[in-house]
C-alpha positions as CSV (number, residue, x, y, z in Angstrom):
1,X,-22.3,0.9,6.9
2,X,-23.4,4.0,4.9
3,X,-19.7,5.1,4.6
4,X,-18.6,1.7,3.4
5,X,-21.4,1.4,0.8
6,X,-20.9,5.0,-0.4
7,X,-17.2,4.6,-0.8
8,X,-17.7,1.3,-2.6
9,X,-20.4,2.6,-5.0
10,X,-18.6,5.8,-5.9
11,X,-15.3,4.1,-6.4
12,X,-16.8,1.2,-8.5
13,X,-18.8,3.6,-10.7
14,X,-15.8,5.9,-11.4
15,X,-13.5,3.0,-12.0
16,X,-15.9,1.4,-14.4
17,X,-16.1,4.8,-16.2
18,X,-12.3,4.9,-16.5
19,X,-12.2,1.4,-17.9
20,X,-14.9,2.2,-20.4
21,X,-13.3,5.5,-21.4
22,X,-9.9,3.8,-21.9
23,X,-11.5,1.2,-24.2
24,X,-13.1,3.9,-26.2
25,X,-9.6,5.2,-27.2
26,X,-8.4,7.4,-24.3
27,X,-4.8,6.5,-24.8
28,X,-3.6,8.9,-22.1
29,X,-5.3,6.8,-19.4
30,X,-3.6,3.6,-20.6
31,X,-0.1,2.1,-19.9
32,X,1.2,1.1,-23.3
33,X,4.7,0.3,-22.1
34,X,4.9,-3.5,-21.8
35,X,8.7,-3.6,-21.4
36,X,10.8,-3.3,-18.3
37,X,11.6,-5.6,-15.4
38,X,8.4,-4.6,-13.5
39,X,5.9,-5.0,-16.3
40,X,3.8,-8.1,-16.1
41,X,0.8,-7.4,-18.2
42,X,0.2,-8.7,-21.8
43,X,-1.8,-5.8,-23.2
44,X,-2.3,-2.0,-22.6
45,X,-4.3,-1.4,-19.4
46,X,-5.5,1.9,-17.8
47,X,-3.5,2.8,-14.8
48,X,-5.7,5.5,-13.2
49,X,-7.4,3.3,-10.6
50,X,-6.4,5.9,-7.9
51,X,-9.1,8.3,-9.3
52,X,-11.9,6.0,-8.2
53,X,-10.4,5.3,-4.8
54,X,-9.8,8.9,-4.0
55,X,-13.3,9.8,-5.2
56,X,-14.8,7.0,-3.1
57,X,-13.0,8.2,0.1
58,X,-14.0,11.8,-0.6
59,X,-17.7,10.7,-1.0
60,X,-17.5,8.7,2.3
61,X,-16.0,11.7,4.1
62,X,-18.9,13.8,2.8
63,X,-21.3,11.4,4.4
64,X,-19.3,11.4,7.6
65,X,-19.5,15.2,7.7
66,X,-23.2,15.0,7.2
67,X,-23.5,12.6,10.2
68,X,-20.8,14.2,12.5
69,X,-19.4,17.6,11.5
70,X,-16.5,17.5,13.9
71,X,-15.2,14.1,12.7
72,X,-16.0,14.9,9.1
73,X,-14.0,18.1,9.3
74,X,-10.9,16.3,10.6
75,X,-11.3,13.6,7.9
76,X,-11.6,16.3,5.2
77,X,-8.3,17.8,6.5
78,X,-6.6,14.5,6.0
79,X,-7.7,14.3,2.4
80,X,-6.6,17.8,1.8
81,X,-3.2,16.9,3.2
82,X,-3.0,13.9,0.9
83,X,-3.7,15.9,-2.3
84,X,-0.1,16.6,-3.2
85,X,0.8,12.8,-3.1
86,X,-2.2,11.9,-5.1
87,X,-1.9,14.7,-7.7
88,X,1.8,14.0,-8.3
89,X,1.2,10.3,-8.8
90,X,-1.7,10.9,-11.1
91,X,0.2,13.4,-13.1
92,X,2.8,10.7,-13.7
93,X,0.1,8.2,-14.7
94,X,-1.2,10.7,-17.3
95,X,1.9,12.4,-18.6
96,X,5.0,10.3,-17.6
97,X,6.7,13.5,-16.6
98,X,7.1,13.0,-12.8
99,X,10.4,11.5,-11.7
100,X,10.5,9.2,-8.6
101,X,12.2,12.0,-6.7
102,X,9.5,14.5,-7.5
103,X,6.8,12.1,-6.5
104,X,8.6,11.4,-3.2
105,X,9.0,15.1,-2.6
106,X,5.2,15.8,-3.0
107,X,4.5,12.8,-0.7
108,X,6.8,14.3,1.8
109,X,4.9,17.6,1.4
110,X,1.6,15.8,2.1
111,X,3.1,14.2,5.3
112,X,4.4,17.6,6.4
113,X,0.9,19.1,6.0
114,X,-0.5,16.3,8.1
115,X,2.0,17.1,10.8
116,X,1.1,20.7,10.7
117,X,-2.7,20.5,10.4
118,X,-3.5,17.3,12.2
119,X,-0.5,16.9,14.6
120,X,0.0,13.5,13.1
121,X,3.5,13.0,14.6
122,X,5.5,10.0,15.8
123,X,6.2,11.3,19.3
124,X,7.2,8.0,20.9
125,X,8.9,4.8,19.7
126,X,9.6,2.7,22.8
127,X,13.2,2.6,21.6
128,X,15.8,3.9,24.1
129,X,17.6,6.9,22.8
130,X,15.2,7.4,19.9
131,X,12.4,8.3,22.3
132,X,14.6,11.1,23.6
133,X,15.2,12.4,20.1
134,X,11.5,12.5,19.1
135,X,10.8,14.5,22.3
136,X,12.0,17.4,20.2
137,X,9.2,18.4,17.9
138,X,11.4,19.2,14.9
139,X,13.1,15.8,15.0
140,X,9.7,14.1,15.5
141,X,8.3,15.9,12.4
142,X,11.3,14.9,10.3
143,X,11.0,11.3,11.4
144,X,7.3,11.3,10.7
145,X,7.7,12.7,7.2
146,X,10.4,10.1,6.4
147,X,8.2,7.3,7.7
148,X,5.1,8.3,5.7
149,X,7.1,8.8,2.5
150,X,8.8,5.5,3.0
151,X,5.5,3.6,3.5
152,X,3.9,5.3,0.4
153,X,7.0,4.4,-1.7
154,X,7.0,0.8,-0.4
155,X,3.3,0.3,-1.4
156,X,4.1,1.6,-4.8
157,X,7.0,-0.9,-5.1
158,X,4.8,-3.9,-4.4
159,X,2.2,-2.7,-6.9
160,X,3.0,-5.1,-9.7
161,X,0.3,-7.7,-9.8
162,X,-3.5,-7.8,-9.9
163,X,-4.8,-7.2,-6.5
164,X,-1.5,-7.3,-4.6
165,X,-1.0,-3.7,-3.3
166,X,-4.8,-3.0,-3.0
167,X,-5.6,-6.1,-0.9
168,X,-2.5,-5.5,1.3
169,X,-3.8,-2.0,1.9
170,X,-7.2,-3.4,2.8
171,X,-5.7,-5.8,5.3
172,X,-3.7,-3.0,6.8
173,X,-6.7,-0.7,7.1
174,X,-8.8,-3.4,8.6
175,X,-6.2,-4.0,11.3
176,X,-5.9,-0.3,12.0
177,X,-9.7,0.0,12.2
178,X,-10.0,-3.0,14.5
179,X,-7.5,-1.5,17.0
180,X,-9.1,1.9,16.7
181,X,-12.5,0.3,17.6
182,X,-10.8,-1.3,20.6
183,X,-9.6,2.1,21.9
184,X,-12.9,3.8,20.9
185,X,-11.2,6.2,18.3
186,X,-14.2,6.6,15.9
187,X,-12.4,9.0,13.6
188,X,-9.9,6.3,12.7
189,X,-12.6,3.6,12.5
190,X,-14.6,5.6,10.0
191,X,-11.6,6.6,7.9
192,X,-10.5,2.9,7.8
193,X,-14.0,1.9,6.8
194,X,-14.1,4.6,4.0
195,X,-10.7,3.4,2.7
196,X,-11.7,-0.3,2.7
197,X,-14.9,0.5,0.8
198,X,-13.1,2.7,-1.8
199,X,-10.4,0.1,-2.4
200,X,-12.9,-2.7,-2.9
201,X,-14.7,-0.7,-5.5
202,X,-11.4,-0.7,-7.5
203,X,-10.4,-4.3,-6.4
204,X,-13.3,-6.0,-8.1
205,X,-12.2,-4.7,-11.5
206,X,-8.5,-5.2,-10.8
207,X,-8.6,-8.8,-9.5
208,X,-8.4,-11.2,-11.1
209,X,-8.8,-9.9,-14.7
210,X,-6.6,-6.8,-14.4
211,X,-9.0,-4.4,-16.2
212,X,-7.4,-1.4,-14.5
213,X,-4.3,-0.7,-12.4
214,X,-3.7,1.5,-9.3
215,X,-1.1,3.6,-11.0
216,X,1.2,5.9,-9.1
217,X,-1.7,8.1,-8.0
218,X,-3.5,5.3,-6.4
219,X,-0.4,3.6,-4.9
220,X,1.1,6.8,-3.4
221,X,-2.3,8.0,-2.1
222,X,-3.1,4.6,-0.5
223,X,0.4,4.4,1.1
224,X,0.0,7.9,2.5
225,X,-3.5,7.1,3.7
226,X,-2.5,3.9,5.5
227,X,0.6,5.5,7.1
228,X,-1.4,8.5,8.3
229,X,-4.1,6.3,9.8
230,X,-1.5,4.3,11.7
231,X,0.3,7.4,12.9
232,X,-2.9,9.2,14.0
233,X,-4.0,6.1,15.9
234,X,-0.6,6.0,17.7
235,X,-0.5,9.7,18.4
236,X,-4.1,9.9,19.7
237,X,-4.0,6.7,21.8
238,X,-1.2,6.1,24.4
239,X,-2.3,2.5,24.9
240,X,-1.3,1.5,21.3
241,X,2.3,0.3,21.0
242,X,4.6,2.2,18.6
243,X,5.6,-1.2,17.2
244,X,2.0,-1.8,16.0
245,X,2.1,0.5,12.9
246,X,5.5,-0.9,11.9
247,X,4.4,-4.5,12.1
248,X,1.2,-3.7,10.2
249,X,3.2,-2.2,7.4
250,X,6.2,-4.5,7.7
251,X,5.7,-6.5,4.4
252,X,6.0,-3.5,2.0
253,X,8.5,-1.7,4.2
254,X,10.8,-4.7,4.6
255,X,10.5,-5.4,0.9
256,X,11.8,-1.9,0.2
257,X,14.6,-2.0,2.8
258,X,15.7,-5.5,1.6
259,X,15.7,-4.4,-2.0
260,X,17.8,-1.4,-1.3
261,X,20.3,-3.5,0.6
262,X,20.4,-6.1,-2.2
263,X,20.8,-3.6,-5.0
264,X,23.3,-1.2,-3.3
265,X,25.3,-3.5,-1.1
266,X,25.3,-6.8,-3.0
267,X,25.0,-5.7,-6.6
268,X,26.4,-2.2,-6.4
269,X,23.5,-0.7,-8.3
270,X,21.5,2.5,-7.8
271,X,18.6,2.0,-5.3
272,X,16.3,4.0,-7.7
273,X,16.7,1.7,-10.7
274,X,13.8,-0.6,-11.7
275,X,14.2,-4.0,-10.2
276,X,12.8,-7.3,-11.5
277,X,13.7,-9.6,-8.7
278,X,11.5,-8.4,-5.8
279,X,9.9,-11.3,-3.9
280,X,6.6,-10.9,-5.8
281,X,8.5,-10.9,-9.1
282,X,10.4,-14.1,-8.2
283,X,7.1,-15.9,-7.2
284,X,5.7,-14.9,-10.6
285,X,8.7,-16.1,-12.5
286,X,9.9,-19.1,-10.5
287,X,6.9,-20.4,-8.5
288,X,4.1,-19.9,-11.1
289,X,6.1,-21.8,-13.8
290,X,3.1,-24.0,-14.5
291,X,1.8,-21.3,-16.8
292,X,5.1,-20.4,-18.4
293,X,4.7,-22.7,-21.4
294,X,1.5,-20.9,-22.5
295,X,1.9,-17.5,-24.2
296,X,-1.8,-16.7,-24.6
297,X,-2.9,-13.4,-22.9
298,X,-5.5,-15.3,-20.8
299,X,-2.8,-17.6,-19.4
300,X,-0.6,-14.6,-18.5
301,X,-3.4,-12.8,-16.7
302,X,-4.1,-16.0,-14.7
303,X,-0.5,-16.3,-13.8
304,X,-0.4,-12.7,-12.8
305,X,-3.4,-12.9,-10.5
306,X,-2.4,-16.2,-8.9
307,X,0.8,-14.6,-7.7
308,X,-1.0,-12.1,-5.4
309,X,-2.5,-14.6,-2.9
310,X,0.9,-15.8,-1.8
311,X,1.8,-12.2,-0.8
312,X,-1.5,-11.6,0.8
313,X,-0.7,-14.6,3.1
314,X,2.7,-13.1,3.8
315,X,1.1,-9.8,4.7
316,X,-1.4,-11.5,7.0
317,X,1.4,-13.3,8.8
318,X,2.4,-9.9,10.1
319,X,-1.0,-8.3,10.5
320,X,-2.6,-11.2,12.6
321,X,-0.2,-10.9,15.5
322,X,-0.3,-7.1,15.3
323,X,-4.1,-7.2,15.8
324,X,-3.7,-9.7,18.7
325,X,-0.9,-7.9,20.6
326,X,-1.4,-4.3,19.6
327,X,-0.5,-3.0,23.1
328,X,2.6,-5.0,23.8
329,X,5.9,-3.6,22.5
330,X,8.1,-6.6,23.3
331,X,5.8,-9.1,21.6
332,X,5.4,-6.9,18.5
333,X,9.1,-6.3,18.3
334,X,9.7,-10.1,18.4
335,X,7.2,-10.6,15.5
336,X,9.0,-7.9,13.5
337,X,12.3,-9.8,13.9
338,X,10.5,-13.1,13.1
339,X,9.0,-11.6,9.9
340,X,12.5,-10.5,8.7
341,X,13.8,-14.0,9.2
342,X,10.9,-15.6,7.4
343,X,11.0,-13.2,4.5
344,X,14.8,-13.5,4.1
345,X,14.7,-17.2,4.2
346,X,11.9,-17.5,1.8
347,X,13.6,-15.1,-0.6
348,X,16.9,-16.9,-0.7
349,X,15.2,-20.3,-1.2
350,X,13.2,-19.0,-4.2
351,X,16.1,-17.1,-5.8
352,X,18.2,-20.3,-5.6
353,X,15.4,-22.4,-7.2
354,X,14.7,-24.2,-4.0
355,X,11.1,-23.0,-3.4
356,X,9.2,-24.8,-0.6
357,X,6.8,-27.4,-1.9
358,X,3.8,-25.7,-0.4
359,X,4.3,-22.8,-2.8
360,X,3.5,-25.1,-5.7
361,X,0.0,-26.1,-4.7
362,X,-1.4,-24.5,-7.9
363,X,0.8,-26.4,-10.3
364,X,-1.1,-28.1,-13.0
365,X,-0.6,-31.6,-14.3
């Protein structure tokens, strides 16, 4: 409980300070670019929410070190590994000088450090053939770095609406912490608790009013953090299925893979170009049409915030069975396939203006 409260209090305090500082004229903290296919805010907003989250986790790890030096030292190593991902993203938030490739490179560096210092490696997959490949340490390390970088990038991709990426990260960490508790892995339990507390300190100011955004620093750090917790849980506990981390993270990961397929294969565009027709963008533009006639900033903020719960539900559709069947590879694999079918069907219905009626529950008179 102390870890949760410490992480929440520190994160909330620093996030409040960032919001106040931005309102006092700190233009470097604020996103003034309101154009582009992935911009959905009506006025300049600070995008340095990652600072409070990172500080909250650091403070909680300090408390953990005070309570248990061995666990605290391992937790501190994880944060040290995550510094390159966080620093590169934060630099982009403040200076707009970090290209996507550079941010991905530093996230890969962070993942490689975790492989080296924490042995956070995907050493089994329960997939014939691939299991043989990851029996070689070099291949396992490369696969792990690729997976962590991919998850971090995918969380950044879904970071477009108030509360969307942050609540999805909370749901993922809660599921990882739950399974860690089941297998008595207290390091992962406490790291998950610290992460949840830190994200909630940011969340209360991000949702529903959108007073501050995660920014690239927050999105890349959270993606790295969630991915590493899942990999550490897998590598430290043989009873956990390798399909569990994938199902837990399947919403942002599938969103990324599907977007790459759609842009490269169907539209013959570069996969790195900004995209305004992700699933969350379509829900905002085509499902939340009840607010489209109003141009007032307050209406746009409401429309932005009401988009996120739809995606929280989609995220939960994957996380709930992952928590129930965390040790069964065949069942988890079946739910991964089922999620892909549900996501694809939902996407094509919305993109063709045939949204299911249950998506329009919030339509006004």
